C-alpha positions as CSV (number, residue, x, y, z in Angstrom):
1,M,-93.0,16.4,205.8
2,R,-90.0,18.5,207.7
3,N,-91.0,17.4,211.3
4,A,-92.2,14.1,210.2
5,L,-88.2,13.7,209.0
6,N,-87.0,14.7,212.5
7,W,-89.5,12.8,214.1
8,Y,-88.3,9.3,212.5
9,L,-84.8,10.1,213.1
10,Q,-84.9,10.8,216.6
11,R,-86.6,7.3,216.6
12,I,-83.7,5.7,214.8
13,T,-80.9,7.4,216.5
14,G,-82.3,6.3,220.2
15,A,-82.2,2.8,219.0
16,L,-78.5,3.3,217.2
17,L,-77.7,4.5,220.6
18,V,-79.0,1.4,222.8
19,I,-77.0,-0.7,220.3
20,L,-73.8,2.1,220.1
21,L,-74.3,2.5,224.3
22,A,-74.3,-1.4,224.6
23,A,-70.6,-1.4,222.3
24,H,-69.0,0.9,224.1
25,F,-69.8,-0.3,227.6
26,W,-68.5,-3.7,227.3
27,V,-65.7,-2.6,225.1
28,E,-64.5,0.4,227.1
29,H,-65.4,-1.0,230.6
30,F,-65.0,-5.1,230.6
31,L,-62.0,-5.7,228.9
32,T,-58.1,-4.6,229.3
33,Y,-56.3,-1.5,229.4
34,R,-53.9,-3.3,226.1
35,T,-56.8,-4.3,224.6
36,V,-58.6,-1.1,224.6
37,L,-56.1,0.7,223.2
38,A,-55.3,-1.9,220.3
39,R,-58.8,-1.2,219.8
40,V,-58.8,2.6,219.5
41,S,-56.2,2.1,217.4
42,N,-58.2,0.1,215.4
43,P,-59.8,2.3,211.7
44,L,-62.8,0.4,211.8
45,W,-63.5,1.1,215.6
46,Q,-62.9,4.4,215.5
47,A,-64.9,5.0,213.0
48,I,-67.6,3.2,215.0
49,D,-66.9,5.4,217.9
50,I,-67.0,8.9,216.1
51,S,-70.4,7.7,215.1
52,F,-71.2,6.8,218.5
53,L,-70.4,10.5,218.6
54,L,-72.2,11.9,215.7
55,V,-75.5,9.9,216.7
56,A,-75.5,11.1,220.3
57,L,-74.8,14.7,219.3
58,Y,-77.9,14.8,216.4
59,H,-80.5,12.9,219.0
60,G,-79.6,14.7,222.2
61,L,-79.3,18.4,220.4
62,S,-82.6,17.2,218.5
63,G,-83.7,16.0,221.2
64,L,-82.7,19.5,223.5
65,R,-84.5,21.5,220.5
66,N,-87.4,19.7,220.7
67,I,-87.5,20.1,224.7
68,V,-86.9,24.1,224.3
69,L,-89.6,25.0,221.2
70,D,-92.5,22.1,222.7
71,Y,-92.4,24.5,226.5
72,S,-91.3,28.0,225.6
73,R,-93.6,30.5,223.4
74,V,-91.2,31.7,220.9
75,G,-91.7,33.1,217.4
76,A,-90.1,32.2,214.2
77,R,-86.9,34.2,214.4
78,A,-86.4,32.9,217.9
79,V,-86.8,29.5,216.3
80,Q,-84.3,29.6,214.2
81,A,-81.4,31.6,216.4
82,I,-81.9,28.2,218.5
83,T,-81.3,26.0,216.0
84,I,-78.3,27.6,214.3
85,V,-76.7,27.9,217.7
86,L,-77.7,23.9,218.5
87,V,-76.1,23.5,215.1
88,A,-73.4,25.0,216.2
89,A,-72.8,23.4,219.1
90,G,-73.0,20.5,217.6
91,A,-70.3,21.0,214.9
92,L,-68.2,21.9,217.8
93,W,-68.4,19.3,219.4
94,A,-68.6,16.7,217.0
95,Y,-65.2,18.6,215.2
96,W,-63.9,17.9,218.6
97,G,-64.6,14.5,219.4
98,I,-63.2,13.4,216.0
99,E,-59.8,15.7,216.3
100,A,-59.2,13.6,219.7
101,F,-58.9,10.5,217.2
102,R,-55.7,12.5,215.5
103,N,-54.2,12.8,218.3
104,L,-54.0,9.0,219.6
């Protein structure tokens, strides 16, 4: 059951990344600097950017975990250690990214 949920979440976050990445590229790279500054100060767009960060982190770190576990022969204790390290790295990275919005 847990593996099926992870499989579905990996696909769902991948689809969300396509949408969020397209919005990110359009807003950040094709609009004027003044427009981008106004957007960054908007709480709705901040929530979208934070969602993008969290979805990308989950998708990327979950994918990394799957690759490491698929191509290695490790025991249950190593799987747990790898998972803990990746969750800790993701939590730290998410905290760092979300804190960046406080300094705007």
